[in-house]
PDB file of N, CA, C and O in Angstrom:
ATOM      1  N   MET A   1       0.837  -1.179   0.000  1.00  0.00           N
ATOM      2  CA  MET A   1       0.000   0.000   0.000  1.00  0.00           C
ATOM      3  C   MET A   1       0.884   1.245   0.000  1.00  0.00           C
ATOM      4  O   MET A   1       1.959   1.261   0.601  1.00  0.00           O
ATOM      5  N   ILE A   2       0.426   2.259  -0.666  1.00  0.00           N
ATOM      6  CA  ILE A   2       1.164   3.526  -0.711  1.00  0.00           C
ATOM      7  C   ILE A   2       0.626   4.424   0.397  1.00  0.00           C
ATOM      8  O   ILE A   2      -0.576   4.672   0.489  1.00  0.00           O
ATOM      9  N   TRP A   3       1.527   4.899   1.222  1.00  0.00           N
ATOM     10  CA  TRP A   3       1.150   5.780   2.333  1.00  0.00           C
ATOM     11  C   TRP A   3       1.436   7.222   1.946  1.00  0.00           C
ATOM     12  O   TRP A   3       2.537   7.534   1.492  1.00  0.00           O
ATOM     13  N   LEU A   4       0.483   8.081   2.118  1.00  0.00           N
ATOM     14  CA  LEU A   4       0.667   9.491   1.799  1.00  0.00           C
ATOM     15  C   LEU A   4       0.954  10.324   3.045  1.00  0.00           C
ATOM     16  O   LEU A   4       1.763  11.251   3.000  1.00  0.00           O
ATOM     17  N   ALA A   5       0.301  10.001   4.143  1.00  0.00           N
ATOM     18  CA  ALA A   5       0.475  10.777   5.370  1.00  0.00           C
ATOM     19  C   ALA A   5       1.445  10.114   6.348  1.00  0.00           C
ATOM     20  O   ALA A   5       1.911  10.753   7.291  1.00  0.00           O
ATOM     21  N   HIS A   6       1.744   8.855   6.128  1.00  0.00           N
ATOM     22  CA  HIS A   6       2.645   8.110   7.019  1.00  0.00           C
ATOM     23  C   HIS A   6       3.885   7.687   6.246  1.00  0.00           C
ATOM     24  O   HIS A   6       3.848   7.494   5.031  1.00  0.00           O
ATOM     25  N   GLU A   7       4.969   7.551   6.969  1.00  0.00           N
ATOM     26  CA  GLU A   7       6.235   7.179   6.338  1.00  0.00           C
ATOM     27  C   GLU A   7       6.313   5.697   6.002  1.00  0.00           C
ATOM     28  O   GLU A   7       6.972   5.304   5.039  1.00  0.00           O
ATOM     29  N   SER A   8       5.637   4.880   6.799  1.00  0.00           N
ATOM     30  CA  SER A   8       5.697   3.439   6.588  1.00  0.00           C
ATOM     31  C   SER A   8       4.446   2.792   7.169  1.00  0.00           C
ATOM     32  O   SER A   8       3.633   3.451   7.817  1.00  0.00           O
ATOM     33  N   GLU A   9       4.307   1.512   6.930  1.00  0.00           N
ATOM     34  CA  GLU A   9       3.175   0.777   7.481  1.00  0.00           C
ATOM     35  C   GLU A   9       3.256   0.741   9.008  1.00  0.00           C
ATOM     36  O   GLU A   9       2.234   0.796   9.691  1.00  0.00           O
ATOM     37  N   GLU A  10       4.450   0.650   9.523  1.00  0.00           N
ATOM     38  CA  GLU A  10       4.630   0.643  10.981  1.00  0.00           C
ATOM     39  C   GLU A  10       4.146   1.960  11.592  1.00  0.00           C
ATOM     40  O   GLU A  10       3.489   1.962  12.633  1.00  0.00           O
ATOM     41  N   HIS A  11       4.470   3.065  10.947  1.00  0.00           N
ATOM     42  CA  HIS A  11       4.019   4.371  11.420  1.00  0.00           C
ATOM     43  C   HIS A  11       2.495   4.463  11.353  1.00  0.00           C
ATOM     44  O   HIS A  11       1.874   5.035  12.249  1.00  0.00           O
ATOM     45  N   ALA A  12       1.892   3.914  10.318  1.00  0.00           N
ATOM     46  CA  ALA A  12       0.432   3.905  10.194  1.00  0.00           C
ATOM     47  C   ALA A  12      -0.202   3.048  11.288  1.00  0.00           C
ATOM     48  O   ALA A  12      -1.254   3.405  11.819  1.00  0.00           O
ATOM     49  N   LYS A  13       0.423   1.925  11.627  1.00  0.00           N
ATOM     50  CA  LYS A  13      -0.083   1.072  12.698  1.00  0.00           C
ATOM     51  C   LYS A  13       0.005   1.776  14.051  1.00  0.00           C
ATOM     52  O   LYS A  13      -0.874   1.611  14.897  1.00  0.00           O
ATOM     53  N   GLU A  14       1.068   2.561  14.256  1.00  0.00           N
ATOM     54  CA  GLU A  14       1.177   3.344  15.490  1.00  0.00           C
ATOM     55  C   GLU A  14       0.060   4.376  15.572  1.00  0.00           C
ATOM     56  O   GLU A  14      -0.510   4.594  16.641  1.00  0.00           O
ATOM     57  N   SER A  15      -0.250   5.006  14.455  1.00  0.00           N
ATOM     58  CA  SER A  15      -1.349   5.976  14.430  1.00  0.00           C
ATOM     59  C   SER A  15      -2.686   5.293  14.693  1.00  0.00           C
ATOM     60  O   SER A  15      -3.545   5.846  15.379  1.00  0.00           O
ATOM     61  N   ALA A  16      -2.861   4.103  14.152  1.00  0.00           N
ATOM     62  CA  ALA A  16      -4.088   3.344  14.394  1.00  0.00           C
ATOM     63  C   ALA A  16      -4.221   2.992  15.873  1.00  0.00           C
ATOM     64  O   ALA A  16      -5.325   3.009  16.418  1.00  0.00           O
ATOM     65  N   ALA A  17      -3.110   2.673  16.522  1.00  0.00           N
ATOM     66  CA  ALA A  17      -3.135   2.374  17.961  1.00  0.00           C
ATOM     67  C   ALA A  17      -3.515   3.621  18.762  1.00  0.00           C
ATOM     68  O   ALA A  17      -4.256   3.529  19.741  1.00  0.00           O
ATOM     69  N   VAL A  18      -3.015   4.770  18.355  1.00  0.00           N
ATOM     70  CA  VAL A  18      -3.379   6.026  19.010  1.00  0.00           C
ATOM     71  C   VAL A  18      -4.876   6.272  18.834  1.00  0.00           C
ATOM     72  O   VAL A  18      -5.567   6.640  19.785  1.00  0.00           O
ATOM     73  N   LEU A  19      -5.369   6.068  17.622  1.00  0.00           N
ATOM     74  CA  LEU A  19      -6.789   6.249  17.338  1.00  0.00           C
ATOM     75  C   LEU A  19      -7.632   5.306  18.186  1.00  0.00           C
ATOM     76  O   LEU A  19      -8.640   5.723  18.757  1.00  0.00           O
ATOM     77  N   ALA A  20      -7.236   4.057  18.275  1.00  0.00           N
ATOM     78  CA  ALA A  20      -7.977   3.093  19.091  1.00  0.00           C
ATOM     79  C   ALA A  20      -7.975   3.517  20.555  1.00  0.00           C
ATOM     80  O   ALA A  20      -8.956   3.299  21.266  1.00  0.00           O
ATOM     81  N   GLY A  21      -6.892   4.113  21.003  1.00  0.00           N
ATOM     82  CA  GLY A  21      -6.795   4.575  22.383  1.00  0.00           C
ATOM     83  C   GLY A  21      -7.704   5.753  22.697  1.00  0.00           C
ATOM     84  O   GLY A  21      -7.983   6.031  23.863  1.00  0.00           O
ATOM     85  N   LEU A  22      -8.166   6.443  21.667  1.00  0.00           N
ATOM     86  CA  LEU A  22      -9.068   7.576  21.888  1.00  0.00           C
ATOM     87  C   LEU A  22     -10.493   7.131  22.199  1.00  0.00           C
ATOM     88  O   LEU A  22     -11.304   7.919  22.686  1.00  0.00           O
ATOM     89  N   GLY A  23     -10.792   5.882  21.919  1.00  0.00           N
ATOM     90  CA  GLY A  23     -12.095   5.344  22.283  1.00  0.00           C
ATOM     91  C   GLY A  23     -13.054   5.190  21.117  1.00  0.00           C
ATOM     92  O   GLY A  23     -12.800   5.636  19.998  1.00  0.00           O
ATOM     93  N   PHE A  24     -14.166   4.538  21.429  1.00  0.00           N
ATOM     94  CA  PHE A  24     -15.165   4.212  20.409  1.00  0.00           C
ATOM     95  C   PHE A  24     -15.798   5.459  19.800  1.00  0.00           C
ATOM     96  O   PHE A  24     -15.982   5.532  18.585  1.00  0.00           O
ATOM     97  N   ARG A  25     -16.130   6.436  20.634  1.00  0.00           N
ATOM     98  CA  ARG A  25     -16.798   7.641  20.122  1.00  0.00           C
ATOM     99  C   ARG A  25     -15.915   8.403  19.145  1.00  0.00           C
ATOM    100  O   ARG A  25     -16.395   8.915  18.134  1.00  0.00           O
ATOM    101  N   ALA A  26     -14.635   8.475  19.447  1.00  0.00           N
ATOM    102  CA  ALA A  26     -13.712   9.163  18.543  1.00  0.00           C
ATOM    103  C   ALA A  26     -13.600   8.408  17.226  1.00  0.00           C
ATOM    104  O   ALA A  26     -13.602   9.020  16.158  1.00  0.00           O
ATOM    105  N   CYS A  27     -13.502   7.093  17.293  1.00  0.00           N
ATOM    106  CA  CYS A  27     -13.426   6.289  16.061  1.00  0.00           C
ATOM    107  C   CYS A  27     -14.689   6.443  15.231  1.00  0.00           C
ATOM    108  O   CYS A  27     -14.619   6.564  14.008  1.00  0.00           O
ATOM    109  N   LYS A  28     -15.841   6.439  15.887  1.00  0.00           N
ATOM    110  CA  LYS A  28     -17.110   6.583  15.167  1.00  0.00           C
ATOM    111  C   LYS A  28     -17.225   7.969  14.537  1.00  0.00           C
ATOM    112  O   LYS A  28     -17.671   8.092  13.396  1.00  0.00           O
ATOM    113  N   LEU A  29     -16.832   9.007  15.261  1.00  0.00           N
ATOM    114  CA  LEU A  29     -16.879  10.360  14.719  1.00  0.00           C
ATOM    115  C   LEU A  29     -15.968  10.484  13.506  1.00  0.00           C
ATOM    116  O   LEU A  29     -16.355  11.073  12.497  1.00  0.00           O
ATOM    117  N   LEU A  30     -14.770   9.937  13.598  1.00  0.00           N
ATOM    118  CA  LEU A  30     -13.848   9.982  12.469  1.00  0.00           C
ATOM    119  C   LEU A  30     -14.407   9.187  11.288  1.00  0.00           C
ATOM    120  O   LEU A  30     -14.330   9.641  10.146  1.00  0.00           O
ATOM    121  N   ALA A  31     -14.960   8.026  11.549  1.00  0.00           N
ATOM    122  CA  ALA A  31     -15.547   7.214  10.469  1.00  0.00           C
ATOM    123  C   ALA A  31     -16.702   7.957   9.800  1.00  0.00           C
ATOM    124  O   ALA A  31     -16.813   7.953   8.574  1.00  0.00           O
ATOM    125  N   ASP A  32     -17.550   8.588  10.590  1.00  0.00           N
ATOM    126  CA  ASP A  32     -18.660   9.363  10.024  1.00  0.00           C
ATOM    127  C   ASP A  32     -18.156  10.505   9.153  1.00  0.00           C
ATOM    128  O   ASP A  32     -18.707  10.774   8.086  1.00  0.00           O
ATOM    129  N   SER A  33     -17.109  11.173   9.617  1.00  0.00           N
ATOM    130  CA  SER A  33     -16.586  12.303   8.842  1.00  0.00           C
ATOM    131  C   SER A  33     -15.880  11.832   7.569  1.00  0.00           C
ATOM    132  O   SER A  33     -15.872  12.552   6.570  1.00  0.00           O
ATOM    133  N   VAL A  34     -15.288  10.637   7.591  1.00  0.00           N
ATOM    134  CA  VAL A  34     -14.647  10.100   6.384  1.00  0.00           C
ATOM    135  C   VAL A  34     -15.713   9.705   5.363  1.00  0.00           C
ATOM    136  O   VAL A  34     -15.573  10.002   4.176  1.00  0.00           O
ATOM    137  N   VAL A  35     -16.756   9.051   5.808  1.00  0.00           N
ATOM    138  CA  VAL A  35     -17.808   8.578   4.900  1.00  0.00           C
ATOM    139  C   VAL A  35     -18.514   9.751   4.227  1.00  0.00           C
ATOM    140  O   VAL A  35     -18.814   9.692   3.035  1.00  0.00           O
ATOM    141  N   THR A  36     -18.776  10.801   4.974  1.00  0.00           N
ATOM    142  CA  THR A  36     -19.527  11.938   4.428  1.00  0.00           C
ATOM    143  C   THR A  36     -18.623  13.094   4.008  1.00  0.00           C
ATOM    144  O   THR A  36     -19.120  14.159   3.644  1.00  0.00           O
ATOM    145  N   THR A  37     -17.326  12.905   4.052  1.00  0.00           N
ATOM    146  CA  THR A  37     -16.335  13.930   3.719  1.00  0.00           C
ATOM    147  C   THR A  37     -16.525  15.178   4.577  1.00  0.00           C
ATOM    148  O   THR A  37     -16.422  16.304   4.090  1.00  0.00           O
ATOM    149  N   GLY A  38     -16.799  14.963   5.837  1.00  0.00           N
ATOM    150  CA  GLY A  38     -16.939  16.065   6.785  1.00  0.00           C
ATOM    151  C   GLY A  38     -18.331  16.117   7.373  1.00  0.00           C
ATOM    152  O   GLY A  38     -19.313  15.771   6.715  1.00  0.00           O
ATOM    153  N   VAL A  39     -18.408  16.551   8.610  1.00  0.00           N
ATOM    154  CA  VAL A  39     -19.685  16.704   9.304  1.00  0.00           C
ATOM    155  C   VAL A  39     -19.706  18.058   9.990  1.00  0.00           C
ATOM    156  O   VAL A  39     -18.656  18.661  10.214  1.00  0.00           O
ATOM    157  N   THR A  40     -20.891  18.537  10.322  1.00  0.00           N
ATOM    158  CA  THR A  40     -21.022  19.790  11.058  1.00  0.00           C
ATOM    159  C   THR A  40     -21.642  19.500  12.419  1.00  0.00           C
ATOM    160  O   THR A  40     -22.476  18.608  12.571  1.00  0.00           O
ATOM    161  N   ARG A  41     -21.212  20.271  13.391  1.00  0.00           N
ATOM    162  CA  ARG A  41     -21.723  20.146  14.751  1.00  0.00           C
ATOM    163  C   ARG A  41     -21.918  21.540  15.339  1.00  0.00           C
ATOM    164  O   ARG A  41     -21.224  22.489  14.973  1.00  0.00           O
ATOM    165  N   LYS A  42     -22.870  21.642  16.254  1.00  0.00           N
ATOM    166  CA  LYS A  42     -23.086  22.918  16.944  1.00  0.00           C
ATOM    167  C   LYS A  42     -22.180  23.050  18.156  1.00  0.00           C
ATOM    168  O   LYS A  42     -21.862  24.159  18.585  1.00  0.00           O
ATOM    169  N   ARG A  43     -21.766  21.914  18.705  1.00  0.00           N
ATOM    170  CA  ARG A  43     -20.822  21.907  19.831  1.00  0.00           C
ATOM    171  C   ARG A  43     -19.738  20.888  19.547  1.00  0.00           C
ATOM    172  O   ARG A  43     -19.953  19.902  18.842  1.00  0.00           O
ATOM    173  N   LEU A  44     -18.574  21.145  20.108  1.00  0.00           N
ATOM    174  CA  LEU A  44     -17.482  20.188  19.940  1.00  0.00           C
ATOM    175  C   LEU A  44     -17.443  19.243  21.128  1.00  0.00           C
ATOM    176  O   LEU A  44     -17.438  19.675  22.280  1.00  0.00           O
ATOM    177  N   SER A  45     -17.417  17.980  20.844  1.00  0.00           N
ATOM    178  CA  SER A  45     -17.328  16.967  21.892  1.00  0.00           C
ATOM    179  C   SER A  45     -15.867  16.754  22.285  1.00  0.00           C
ATOM    180  O   SER A  45     -14.946  17.234  21.624  1.00  0.00           O
ATOM    181  N   LYS A  46     -15.688  16.024  23.374  1.00  0.00           N
ATOM    182  CA  LYS A  46     -14.328  15.672  23.795  1.00  0.00           C
ATOM    183  C   LYS A  46     -13.659  14.832  22.709  1.00  0.00           C
ATOM    184  O   LYS A  46     -12.464  14.979  22.455  1.00  0.00           O
ATOM    185  N   ALA A  47     -14.429  13.954  22.068  1.00  0.00           N
ATOM    186  CA  ALA A  47     -13.882  13.117  20.994  1.00  0.00           C
ATOM    187  C   ALA A  47     -13.354  13.981  19.856  1.00  0.00           C
ATOM    188  O   ALA A  47     -12.287  13.697  19.312  1.00  0.00           O
ATOM    189  N   ALA A  48     -14.084  15.029  19.491  1.00  0.00           N
ATOM    190  CA  ALA A  48     -13.631  15.917  18.418  1.00  0.00           C
ATOM    191  C   ALA A  48     -12.353  16.646  18.819  1.00  0.00           C
ATOM    192  O   ALA A  48     -11.438  16.786  18.007  1.00  0.00           O
ATOM    193  N   HIS A  49     -12.286  17.109  20.063  1.00  0.00           N
ATOM    194  CA  HIS A  49     -11.071  17.772  20.546  1.00  0.00           C
ATOM    195  C   HIS A  49      -9.887  16.803  20.536  1.00  0.00           C
ATOM    196  O   HIS A  49      -8.785  17.162  20.122  1.00  0.00           O
ATOM    197  N   ASP A  50     -10.124  15.577  20.991  1.00  0.00           N
ATOM    198  CA  ASP A  50      -9.056  14.577  21.028  1.00  0.00           C
ATOM    199  C   ASP A  50      -8.557  14.241  19.625  1.00  0.00           C
ATOM    200  O   ASP A  50      -7.352  14.125  19.403  1.00  0.00           O
ATOM    201  N   LEU A  51      -9.479  14.085  18.684  1.00  0.00           N
ATOM    202  CA  LEU A  51      -9.095  13.786  17.301  1.00  0.00           C
ATOM    203  C   LEU A  51      -8.311  14.945  16.688  1.00  0.00           C
ATOM    204  O   LEU A  51      -7.346  14.730  15.955  1.00  0.00           O
ATOM    205  N   GLU A  52      -8.726  16.161  16.987  1.00  0.00           N
ATOM    206  CA  GLU A  52      -8.004  17.324  16.472  1.00  0.00           C
ATOM    207  C   GLU A  52      -6.598  17.394  17.066  1.00  0.00           C
ATOM    208  O   GLU A  52      -5.632  17.670  16.354  1.00  0.00           O
ATOM    209  N   SER A  53      -6.488  17.142  18.368  1.00  0.00           N
ATOM    210  CA  SER A  53      -5.181  17.174  19.030  1.00  0.00           C
ATOM    211  C   SER A  53      -4.239  16.112  18.485  1.00  0.00           C
ATOM    212  O   SER A  53      -3.029  16.326  18.414  1.00  0.00           O
ATOM    213  N   ALA A  54      -4.797  14.960  18.097  1.00  0.00           N
ATOM    214  CA  ALA A  54      -3.981  13.870  17.559  1.00  0.00           C
ATOM    215  C   ALA A  54      -3.661  14.076  16.079  1.00  0.00           C
ATOM    216  O   ALA A  54      -2.851  13.340  15.516  1.00  0.00           O
ATOM    217  N   GLY A  55      -4.284  15.064  15.446  1.00  0.00           N
ATOM    218  CA  GLY A  55      -4.016  15.331  14.039  1.00  0.00           C
ATOM    219  C   GLY A  55      -4.861  14.519  13.075  1.00  0.00           C
ATOM    220  O   GLY A  55      -4.544  14.433  11.888  1.00  0.00           O
ATOM    221  N   PHE A  56      -5.943  13.917  13.580  1.00  0.00           N
ATOM    222  CA  PHE A  56      -6.790  13.084  12.740  1.00  0.00           C
ATOM    223  C   PHE A  56      -7.981  13.841  12.159  1.00  0.00           C
ATOM    224  O   PHE A  56      -8.658  13.339  11.261  1.00  0.00           O
ATOM    225  N   LEU A  57      -8.238  15.038  12.663  1.00  0.00           N
ATOM    226  CA  LEU A  57      -9.432  15.780  12.278  1.00  0.00           C
ATOM    227  C   LEU A  57      -9.107  17.265  12.242  1.00  0.00           C
ATOM    228  O   LEU A  57      -8.383  17.773  13.098  1.00  0.00           O
ATOM    229  N   PHE A  58      -9.648  17.958  11.241  1.00  0.00           N
ATOM    230  CA  PHE A  58      -9.540  19.413  11.176  1.00  0.00           C
ATOM    231  C   PHE A  58     -10.859  19.999  11.657  1.00  0.00           C
ATOM    232  O   PHE A  58     -11.928  19.553  11.240  1.00  0.00           O
ATOM    233  N   VAL A  59     -10.789  20.990  12.528  1.00  0.00           N
ATOM    234  CA  VAL A  59     -11.986  21.644  13.046  1.00  0.00           C
ATOM    235  C   VAL A  59     -11.951  23.108  12.619  1.00  0.00           C
ATOM    236  O   VAL A  59     -11.007  23.839  12.919  1.00  0.00           O
ATOM    237  N   ARG A  60     -13.003  23.517  11.910  1.00  0.00           N
ATOM    238  CA  ARG A  60     -13.122  24.918  11.480  1.00  0.00           C
ATOM    239  C   ARG A  60     -14.391  25.511  12.059  1.00  0.00           C
ATOM    240  O   ARG A  60     -15.455  24.894  12.009  1.00  0.00           O
ATOM    241  N   ASP A  61     -14.276  26.703  12.606  1.00  0.00           N
ATOM    242  CA  ASP A  61     -15.438  27.422  13.103  1.00  0.00           C
ATOM    243  C   ASP A  61     -16.059  28.164  11.925  1.00  0.00           C
ATOM    244  O   ASP A  61     -15.478  29.130  11.429  1.00  0.00           O
ATOM    245  N   VAL A  62     -17.229  27.727  11.473  1.00  0.00           N
ATOM    246  CA  VAL A  62     -17.885  28.347  10.333  1.00  0.00           C
ATOM    247  C   VAL A  62     -19.171  29.056  10.753  1.00  0.00           C
ATOM    248  O   VAL A  62     -19.953  29.493   9.908  1.00  0.00           O
ATOM    249  N   GLY A  63     -19.379  29.164  12.052  1.00  0.00           N
ATOM    250  CA  GLY A  63     -20.578  29.804  12.559  1.00  0.00           C
ATOM    251  C   GLY A  63     -20.398  31.308  12.668  1.00  0.00           C
ATOM    252  O   GLY A  63     -19.425  31.882  12.178  1.00  0.00           O
ATOM    253  N   ASP A  64     -21.367  31.926  13.327  1.00  0.00           N
ATOM    254  CA  ASP A  64     -21.291  33.364  13.559  1.00  0.00           C
ATOM    255  C   ASP A  64     -21.475  33.636  15.049  1.00  0.00           C
ATOM    256  O   ASP A  64     -21.459  32.712  15.862  1.00  0.00           O
ATOM    257  N   SER A  65     -21.646  34.881  15.394  1.00  0.00           N
ATOM    258  CA  SER A  65     -21.766  35.257  16.802  1.00  0.00           C
ATOM    259  C   SER A  65     -23.040  34.731  17.450  1.00  0.00           C
ATOM    260  O   SER A  65     -23.081  34.556  18.667  1.00  0.00           O
ATOM    261  N   TRP A  66     -24.069  34.480  16.667  1.00  0.00           N
ATOM    262  CA  TRP A  66     -25.344  34.063  17.212  1.00  0.00           C
ATOM    263  C   TRP A  66     -25.512  32.558  17.246  1.00  0.00           C
ATOM    264  O   TRP A  66     -26.216  32.029  18.106  1.00  0.00           O
ATOM    265  N   GLU A  67     -24.881  31.874  16.331  1.00  0.00           N
ATOM    266  CA  GLU A  67     -25.032  30.420  16.292  1.00  0.00           C
ATOM    267  C   GLU A  67     -23.699  29.758  15.946  1.00  0.00           C
ATOM    268  O   GLU A  67     -23.222  29.872  14.816  1.00  0.00           O
ATOM    269  N   PRO A  68     -23.100  29.068  16.913  1.00  0.00           N
ATOM    270  CA  PRO A  68     -21.841  28.392  16.616  1.00  0.00           C
ATOM    271  C   PRO A  68     -22.058  27.163  15.746  1.00  0.00           C
ATOM    272  O   PRO A  68     -22.973  26.375  15.983  1.00  0.00           O
ATOM    273  N   VAL A  69     -21.213  27.009  14.741  1.00  0.00           N
ATOM    274  CA  VAL A  69     -21.237  25.833  13.870  1.00  0.00           C
ATOM    275  C   VAL A  69     -19.786  25.461  13.587  1.00  0.00           C
ATOM    276  O   VAL A  69     -18.967  26.318  13.256  1.00  0.00           O
ATOM    277  N   PHE A  70     -19.483  24.188  13.719  1.00  0.00           N
ATOM    278  CA  PHE A  70     -18.127  23.698  13.489  1.00  0.00           C
ATOM    279  C   PHE A  70     -18.142  22.668  12.377  1.00  0.00           C
ATOM    280  O   PHE A  70     -18.963  21.751  12.375  1.00  0.00           O
ATOM    281  N   GLN A  71     -17.230  22.824  11.435  1.00  0.00           N
ATOM    282  CA  GLN A  71     -17.056  21.872  10.340  1.00  0.00           C
ATOM    283  C   GLN A  71     -15.919  20.932  10.716  1.00  0.00           C
ATOM    284  O   GLN A  71     -14.802  21.382  10.974  1.00  0.00           O
ATOM    285  N   LEU A  72     -16.190  19.646  10.748  1.00  0.00           N
ATOM    286  CA  LEU A  72     -15.201  18.630  11.098  1.00  0.00           C
ATOM    287  C   LEU A  72     -14.834  17.875   9.827  1.00  0.00           C
ATOM    288  O   LEU A  72     -15.687  17.243   9.202  1.00  0.00           O
ATOM    289  N   THR A  73     -13.566  17.943   9.450  1.00  0.00           N
ATOM    290  CA  THR A  73     -13.085  17.314   8.226  1.00  0.00           C
ATOM    291  C   THR A  73     -11.929  16.380   8.574  1.00  0.00           C
ATOM    292  O   THR A  73     -11.021  16.779   9.303  1.00  0.00           O
ATOM    293  N   PRO A  74     -11.942  15.160   8.074  1.00  0.00           N
ATOM    294  CA  PRO A  74     -10.858  14.230   8.393  1.00  0.00           C
ATOM    295  C   PRO A  74      -9.558  14.626   7.697  1.00  0.00           C
ATOM    296  O   PRO A  74      -9.565  15.123   6.571  1.00  0.00           O
ATOM    297  N   SER A  75      -8.464  14.399   8.379  1.00  0.00           N
ATOM    298  CA  SER A  75      -7.150  14.603   7.750  1.00  0.00           C
ATOM    299  C   SER A  75      -6.760  13.311   7.036  1.00  0.00           C
ATOM    300  O   SER A  75      -7.346  12.256   7.279  1.00  0.00           O
ATOM    301  N   LEU A  76      -5.790  13.402   6.175  1.00  0.00           N
ATOM    302  CA  LEU A  76      -5.307  12.215   5.474  1.00  0.00           C
ATOM    303  C   LEU A  76      -4.728  11.209   6.471  1.00  0.00           C
ATOM    304  O   LEU A  76      -4.913  10.001   6.321  1.00  0.00           O
ATOM    305  N   ALA A  77      -4.037  11.710   7.476  1.00  0.00           N
ATOM    306  CA  ALA A  77      -3.495  10.824   8.514  1.00  0.00           C
ATOM    307  C   ALA A  77      -4.627  10.103   9.245  1.00  0.00           C
ATOM    308  O   ALA A  77      -4.503   8.924   9.577  1.00  0.00           O
ATOM    309  N   GLY A  78      -5.724  10.810   9.493  1.00  0.00           N
ATOM    310  CA  GLY A  78      -6.871  10.195  10.149  1.00  0.00           C
ATOM    311  C   GLY A  78      -7.516   9.124   9.285  1.00  0.00           C
ATOM    312  O   GLY A  78      -7.905   8.067   9.781  1.00  0.00           O
ATOM    313  N   GLU A  79      -7.628   9.399   7.997  1.00  0.00           N
ATOM    314  CA  GLU A  79      -8.209   8.409   7.082  1.00  0.00           C
ATOM    315  C   GLU A  79      -7.349   7.152   7.025  1.00  0.00           C
ATOM    316  O   GLU A  79      -7.867   6.035   7.058  1.00  0.00           O
ATOM    317  N   GLU A  80      -6.036   7.337   6.939  1.00  0.00           N
ATOM    318  CA  GLU A  80      -5.143   6.175   6.865  1.00  0.00           C
ATOM    319  C   GLU A  80      -5.148   5.390   8.171  1.00  0.00           C
ATOM    320  O   GLU A  80      -5.145   4.159   8.146  1.00  0.00           O
ATOM    321  N   ALA A  81      -5.154   6.081   9.314  1.00  0.00           N
ATOM    322  CA  ALA A  81      -5.187   5.392  10.603  1.00  0.00           C
ATOM    323  C   ALA A  81      -6.481   4.612  10.757  1.00  0.00           C
ATOM    324  O   ALA A  81      -6.472   3.489  11.262  1.00  0.00           O
ATOM    325  N   LEU A  82      -7.580   5.186  10.332  1.00  0.00           N
ATOM    326  CA  LEU A  82      -8.869   4.499  10.402  1.00  0.00           C
ATOM    327  C   LEU A  82      -8.872   3.271   9.496  1.00  0.00           C
ATOM    328  O   LEU A  82      -9.403   2.228   9.878  1.00  0.00           O
ATOM    329  N   GLN A  83      -8.298   3.374   8.325  1.00  0.00           N
ATOM    330  CA  GLN A  83      -8.230   2.233   7.408  1.00  0.00           C
ATOM    331  C   GLN A  83      -7.423   1.095   8.011  1.00  0.00           C
ATOM    332  O   GLN A  83      -7.829  -0.065   7.932  1.00  0.00           O
ATOM    333  N   VAL A  84      -6.278   1.419   8.616  1.00  0.00           N
ATOM    334  CA  VAL A  84      -5.455   0.381   9.238  1.00  0.00           C
ATOM    335  C   VAL A  84      -6.198  -0.233  10.410  1.00  0.00           C
ATOM    336  O   VAL A  84      -6.158  -1.448  10.603  1.00  0.00           O
ATOM    337  N   LEU A  85      -6.875   0.594  11.191  1.00  0.00           N
ATOM    338  CA  LEU A  85      -7.633   0.085  12.345  1.00  0.00           C
ATOM    339  C   LEU A  85      -8.745  -0.848  11.898  1.00  0.00           C
ATOM    340  O   LEU A  85      -8.987  -1.869  12.542  1.00  0.00           O
ATOM    341  N   GLU A  86      -9.421  -0.522  10.817  1.00  0.00           N
ATOM    342  CA  GLU A  86     -10.500  -1.371  10.321  1.00  0.00           C
ATOM    343  C   GLU A  86      -9.978  -2.681   9.743  1.00  0.00           C
ATOM    344  O   GLU A  86     -10.673  -3.696   9.785  1.00  0.00           O
ATOM    345  N   GLU A  87      -8.762  -2.670   9.204  1.00  0.00           N
ATOM    346  CA  GLU A  87      -8.184  -3.880   8.619  1.00  0.00           C
ATOM    347  C   GLU A  87      -7.673  -4.847   9.675  1.00  0.00           C
ATOM    348  O   GLU A  87      -7.521  -6.036   9.395  1.00  0.00           O
ATOM    349  N   THR A  88      -7.409  -4.367  10.875  1.00  0.00           N
ATOM    350  CA  THR A  88      -6.874  -5.260  11.922  1.00  0.00           C
ATOM    351  C   THR A  88      -7.951  -5.750  12.842  1.00  0.00           C
ATOM    352  O   THR A  88      -7.671  -6.507  13.772  1.00  0.00           O
TER     353      THR A  88
END
C-alpha cells in the first residue's frame, strides 16, 4: 500500500493504535466524517477535541456570533489510521 500521510506501514499502525486509544466515540466520529467527507456540529465533543489534538481531524469554526457551527473534516493521517484500524 502507498502511504501518503505516514512514512511506513509501521508508522500507520502506530497511528491506528493512538486512534484506538481515543475510544469508540472518537473512532465513530472519524468514520462518520470520512464517509460523508466532513460533518457539522453545533458543539465540539471531547472526541472531536481529542481527534483534532492527535491530528486526525480538522476543526473549522464556520458559525457566527449568534449560532456556533463547526465543520469537522478528516485529515489524510486520520483516514489512513482508520483504514489500518478497520483492517486489523
